[in-house]
N, C-alpha and C positions, 0 to 999 in steps of 0.2 A: 504494500500500500504506500509506503514512504517513497519508493522508487517512482511510482506513478505520479505522485504529487510533485516530486522534484522535476520529473520530465515535463509535466504540464507547466511548471514555473519557467523552465528553460524555453519551451515552445512559445509561451506568452511573451517572454522577453524578446525572443527573436522576431515575432510578429510586430511588436511595438517598435523595435529598432528598424525593421524593414519599412514599416509604415512611415516612420519619421523621415527616413532617407528618401522615400518616394515623395513625400510631401515637400521636402526641401528641393528635390529635383524639379518638381512641377512648378513650385513657386519661383525658382530661379528663371525658368523659361518664360514666366508670365510677369516679371517685375520690370518691364521697360520704363514705366512712367516715373519710378523713383530710383532708377538704377544708379544715378550719380551719388545720391545720399547713401545708398546701400553699399556702393563700392568704397566710398570714403570710410564707412564704418568697418568694412572688411579690411581695408588698408590699416586702420587704427588697431584692429585686433592682431594683425600680423606684425605690426610695429611693436606692440606690447609683448607678444609671445614668441616671435620668431626672428626678429631682426638682429638680435645679438649674435646670431650665427649666419642667417641667410640674407642675401640681397633680396629685397622685396619690390624694388622698382624696376624701371625699364633699362637703366644703364649703370646701376651701382654695383659694387663688388662685395661679395660675401665676406664678412669679418672672419669667419671660420673657413679655412681653406678647403675642408672636406664637405662643406655644406653648399650644395648647388644653389645658384640663384633661382628664385621661383619662376622667372621667365624661361629658364632652361627646363625646369620641371614641366612647364606648360607645353613644351615642344614634344614631350613624351606622353602626357596624359591630358585628356579633356577634363575640364573643371568638374563636371558632374560625375565623372568617374572617381573623384576623390571624396565625394560626399560620405560614403560609408566609412572610409578610413577616418575622416574627421569626426564622425559620430561615435565610432567605437574605440578610437584611440590610435594615434599614429605611433608606431614603434619602428625604430630603425635598427640596423645592424651595429651601429656604433654606440658605445656605452655612454657617451656624453650628451646624447640627445634625450631630453625628457619626454615622457609620454604626455600627449595632449588629447583632451576630449572636449569637444565643443557642443553646444546646444543647437537645435535646428535653426533658430533665427541667426545665430552666429555663423553657422555653416553657410546659410544663404548669402550673408554678407561677404564672407571669405570667397565663395565661389564666384560671385558677381565681380569682385575685385580681380581675382585670378583671370577671369575671362577678359577683363579690360587690359591686362598686360600680356595676354597670350599673343605670341608673335604671328601666329597664323590664323587668328580670329576665331579660335575654338570657343 
């Protein structure tokens, strides 16, 4: 009986996470009217959480030599493909990168900003 309850808890958590990610993806594609304000908030989140290691702009250099500029990351990934990682926690292979978990409104803001710096318009 305990295993069944634990499994249901895991399944409910997965459904909620997937739903939140889907909602963020849908809202990112529909937020054209307030995109500038949303992108500014996303840039501020990245400045506060990521800029000590990563370049977050169009032409700045990453302070940490192993941390790729986000504009380079955007050449490899579409912004909406990063939604799940932002919701569930970004973990990297190098030990000095902390794990980050963002809430759905923050994820929307980050994704809109990343789309704005994407070199190929993704």
